[in-house]
Each structure stands twice: as structure tokens, then as C-alpha cells.
N, C-alpha and C positions, 0 to 999 in steps of 0.2 A: 504494500500500500504506500503510495507516495506521501511524503511529509507535507503537512499543511504549512503554507508560507508563514514563516516567523516562528514555527514550532519545530525545533530540531528533533530528529529521530534518535532514539536511544541506541547507541552502537552496540553491536554484539561483541562477545569476547573475541571471536575470530577476527572481526574488523579491527579491533584495538590492537591485537597482536600483529596484524598485517601492517598497520600504520606505524607501529614501533619499528618493525623490520625495515620498512621503507625509509624511515628517518635515519636509521643507522647506516644504511647503504649510502644515502645522500651525504651524510656527515663524513663518511669515509672518503667519498669521492671528492668532496670539497677539500678535505685535509690533504689528500694526495695532490690535488691541483695546486694548493698553496705551497706545498713542499717543492713541487717541480718548478715553480716560478721563482724560488729563492735563488740568488746568484750562486752559480757553481755547484748546484745539486744534481746536474745532469738533465738531459732532455729526452730521456727514454730511448726508444729505438729510432726516432726520426733524426734527421741531420740537424746539427746545431745551426741556428739562424743567426748570422753575425753581420755586423756593420763596420765598415772602415770609413771613418769620417776625416776628411782633410781640412786644411785651414783656408782653402781657396782653390782656384783653378789655375793650373800651370803644367808645363811639360813634365816637370818633376813628379807631379801626381799621376800623370799617365803611366809613368814607369812603376810607381808604387802600386797603382791599380793592377798592373800586370802581375806584380808579385803577390798581391792579395788574392787574385783569382787562382794563381798557381798554388798558394797555400791552402785555399779552400778545396781544390781538387785533391791535393795530397792528404788532406785531413778528413775528407768525407763530409764537408760542411758546405753551407750556402753562405755567400757573402754579398752584401749590398754596399757598393762603393758610392759614397755621397760627397760631392764637392760643393761647398757653399759659395755662391757667386756674389753675395752681398754682405760679407763680413760676419761679425759676431752675432748680429740679430738672426741672420740666416742659419748660422751654425746652431744656435740655440733652438730654433724652430725645428731643424732637422732632428736633433736629439729628442725633443719632445715627441715628434711624430714616430720615431723609432720605438720609443718606450710605449706609446699607445698601442702600437702594433705588436707588442709583446716580444721584442727582440731578445735573444739570449745573451749576446755579448757585444760590446762596443769598443773599438779602438779609435781614439780621437786625438787629433793634434790641436790642442786648445789655442784659440786666438788670443785670449786675454785670461790667463789662468787665475789671476787674482779676482777679477769680477765674475768669473765663471765657476768659482770654487763651490758655491752652494749648489748650483745645478749639477756639477760633476759628482758631488757627494750624494745628492738625491738620486741621480741616475745609477750610481754604484750600489744603491740599496735595492734597485729593481733589476739590474742586469750585471753580469760580469763586465768590468770596465778597466781598460788599461789606456795609457797614453803612448803616442809614438811621435817621432820627429821633434816635438816640443813637449816638455813635461809640465805637470801641474803639482809641484812639490807641496806637501802638507795636506793633500786631499786624500780621499778614500780609494784612489786608483790603486790597482794591485801591483803594477810595475810600469816601467818606462822602457820603450824599445827605440833605440836611436844611437846617437853618438854623443861624446862629450863636446858640446858646442864651444866651450871656452878653449879647449885644446885645439879644436879645428880653427877657431879664430886666430890663435897664435900661429898655426900653420900658414894661414893666409898672410899674416904679417911677415913671415919668413919669405914668402914669395915676393912681397913688396920690396923687401931688403935685397933680394936677388935681382929684381928688375931695376931698382934704383940704388945700387951699392953706395953711391956718393951722397945719398940723402935727397931731400926735396920736399915739395908741398904735396899733400894728399887730401882728397875729398872722399868721404864715405857715403855711399848710397844704399838705402835699405827700405824695405816695404813699411815696416812698423816695428816699434820697440816694445810694444805691450807683450809680445810673445817671449816666453822664457828663452827659447833657442836664439832668437834675434838679439836679445840683450846680451847674452853670454858670448855669442859669436863676435859681436862688435867689440865687446870689452877685451876679449882675447887678442883681437887685432891691434887695438890701441896699446895694450900693455906690452905686446911684443915689439911694436915700433918704438916705444919709449923705453925699452929695456927694463921694464918693471918686474918685480917678483910676481909669482903666480898667485892670483887672488880672484877666484871666480865670482866673488860677491862684491867686488869693487864696481863702482858705477860713475862714469863721467857723463854729465848732461850733454845732450846732442849738440847744443849750441857752443859747447866749450871749444876754444882754440888751444891746442896742446902742442908743446914744442920741447924737444930735448936737445936742441942745438944741431941735430942732424935731420930729423924728420919733423915737419911742421904740419900738423893735422888741422885743417881749416874748419872742420865741423862734420856733422852727420845730417844728411837730408833724407827725410822720410816721404813716402808717397801714398801710403795706405792702399797698396795694390792697384793704384790708378796708373795705368801705363802712360797716359798723356801727361800726368803730373811728373812721373819718373823721367820722361824725356825732357820736360821743361826744366827740371832740376839740373839735368846734365847740361842743357843749353845755357842756362843761367850761370853755371859754374865756369864754363870755359870762356864766357863773355866777361865775367867779373875777375877772373884770375888768369891773365895771360901767361903767368909763370908756372901754371899748374904742371906738376910732374907726374902724378898718378891718380887714376880714378879707380876706386875699389867698389865693385858691385856685390853686395852680400846676399841678394835674393836672385833667383834664377834669371829673371827677365831684365835685371839692371845692366849686366855687362853687354848684352847685344844692343841695348839702346845706347849705351856709351859709344860703341863702335859706330852706330849709325850717325850719331851727333858729331863725332870727330871726323867722319868721312865727309859729311855735309859742310863742315867748317874748314876742310882742307888740312886738318891737323892729325890725321891718322898716321901713327908711327912716331909722331912728335910727343905725344902724351901716352904714358904706359897705362895699360889696363890690367888689373888683377881681378879674377872672378871667383864666384862660388857657384857650385852646382854644375849640371851637365846637359843643358839643352843643346840640340844639334848646332844652333847658331854659334854657341860658345866654342864647341869642339872644333867647328870649321874655322873659326877665327884664330884659334890656337895653331891649327895646321898652317893657316895663311900668315901667321906671324903678327896678327893684329892684337891678340890678347896674349900676355906673357904666360899665364897659367891659371889654373883653377883648382880649388879644393872641392872634391866631390864627396858626397855622401853615398849611400847605397839604398836608394828608395825602393828598389826591387825587393831587397831583403827586409826592409822596414815592413812592407806589405805582407810578404810571405811569412815572416816570423811572427808578426802580430796576430795574423789569422790562426797560425798553428797554436800559439799560446792560448788564444781565446777558445779554440775548439777543445783543447785539453781541459781548460778550467771549467767549461760548461759541462763536460763529461765527469767532472769531479776529480780530475787529476791535478793536484797542486804541485806536483813534482816538476811541472813545466815552467814554474815561476823561476826567473833568474835569481842568482844570489844577490842579496842586498836590493832587490827590486829594480835592477838596471841591467838590461841586455845591451852591451856595448857593441855597436857595429861601426868599427873605426872608419874615419875619413881617410882620403888619399889625395896626394898632389898629382895633378895631371899637367904635363908639359909637352912641348913639341916632340920630345923623344919617346913618349909613351902614349900619346893620344890615340894612335891607330889601334894599339892593342886594347886599350880601354874601350874604345868605340865598338870594336868587334865584340867584346864581352857583352856590352849593352845590347847590341843587336841580337845576340844569341839568347839573352834573357827574354827579350820581347818575343822572339820566335818560339821559345819554349812555352811561354804563356799562351800564345795564339794556338799552339798545338795541343794544349792541355784540355 
């Protein structure tokens, strides 16, 4: 007999027991789901779903993407490579979107680690999170994959000394200084040119004019990843400083722009250029003798190793974490005598990724 509206039917003992059983099953299912969503507790039999988030769009990141996809293939994982086009706001939005989608692990190169610390910590509570290329010290990130940027900056300073052994004036060009890697890289360069002791925490303001009697550092010009601004910085520098001895580009796109500006001004070969990173334009300019040399990272391995670590952590294997939370992938100097060998290595890595 159907119940009268507003008058509940008295349940039978069998119905009560069925209800209790159903409640227990649902509770168990919810509990299992909660456990699976906790960072590093495994993703069951499915492939770990990972994200590799860069700090912008550049040829450097195309190489890193190839490495990330190779790492995913080797680790039996899925990887979503995301490159923010509009700076920190875009990067924050990307991370929020990934978390809403229930991503298992994120490798991120923070644009502004200080102002992103809260978001990084919040994200690390919802997914396995590591940093790559640029670190976020003091956050809940599990490890950092990259190089020692301060040491790499000093290597860059050594190249300037080789290019201008007699000393001279130097201008530094860089995308932004909010990034941990950028700040350390620039400071290493400055400290090497001024023959200072090693101190990765030292910081000279970008407007500082620094001189040790041999090298005169005119300052540091930033462009916030705006190529037009970067080119304008280079043009303004050669116009204002006719005695300029060396232009140092610390982000991948800076050195090729310096080459273009010097060529247009008829000063190519008269002003030295020292580079960072390995876009094809830079490598070709080294072969042609227009750039003295560059300090290269290994973005392919950044991507590959980051994804491998994330996949292991998502599956519950904490043995993949590097000692002291830092996987050091050392930088190298590339000059005219070894540029062909390096370029061939790079092409092989890209071919490996395309075939994986």
C-alpha cells in the first residue's frame, strides 16, 4: 500500500539492514576516493595524469616539452604541457584549472615564487608538486629539478672575461628579476666580473652601476618577456653608450635580438655578445662568429626528469626524490669549437621525442 503524502511508512527490519549496508558501501567508496586524491598515494591502475607548466613561451620550452613527452612515454604517464602567454596571472589560472581537473602531479617553473608561495602551497596539498628551471624555496614543493643558476651565472661571467680579457663596459639584458633563477643567474655574472666571493644570496639592484677598475657594469635592463621592449632596450643601449664593449643576454631571446640590433647599426663584430640558452639563432650566431659563446642548460632533461619524478611520486615511490630536494642538471659552455657537437645532440633529443 503506498504511503499517504506526509505520513512516512514504517520501515521493515530488512529495509533498515539494506540501508545500513548501502551506507557502509558508500562510506567506503568515499574514503577510498579521498585517499586516492591525496598527493603521492598512487593513482591505481590508470596512468598518472601530470602537468608540466613553464614560465612563458620560448624555444627553450619547446625543447623541454620534448623531454617531458619522452619522460611520460618512459614512465607510462600522461603529460599536459602548458605554456602561459600572459605572465603570472596566466600561470596562476593554468594551475587553478589543472587542480579543478583533478591532476595528479604538477611540475612548475614559478614566475614570481614569493607572490606565488600561497598558491604553490595550496596546490601541493591537492597534487604532487615539484619545481623545475626556477625554484620556489620555502614552499611545500617536494624538490627542484634544474641547475645551480648562481654557478651558471658565474660561468657566463667567465665567458665575458674570455671575450673581453682587457676589460670594458657591459650591459645586462634579462626578461625579469622576480624569478629565482633570473636573480641568481644575474648575480653570479656580476660577482664573477667583479671578482667577488661566492654568495648566492647577494643582490645588487638592477639600476646599480658597478665597477672594479676592469669591468664597468652599466646596469640591468628588464623587458618582462616583451620582445619589442627587449629590442628597444638593446637599441637604446648602443645609442647611449658608444663605448659599449659587451652585451650579455640572460634569457633565450635576448642574444638574437642583440645580434639583430648590432647588425642594423653596423656594429656587428665591434661589440661582443655573450649569451644564455640554446635557441637555433644563438647557435648559428656562434658558428658565424657573431656571438662569443653561450651557457646552456638542459631543458630536455628538465622535462624528462621532472615527469619521471612526478610519475614515481604519484605511484607512491618517494625513492625518486633527489637528495636534499635538488636534482642538479649542470650547465655547459658552448663555443665555436663545440657548437656543432652540441647542436647535433639537441637534434637527436628532439628526434627521439618525435619518435616516442
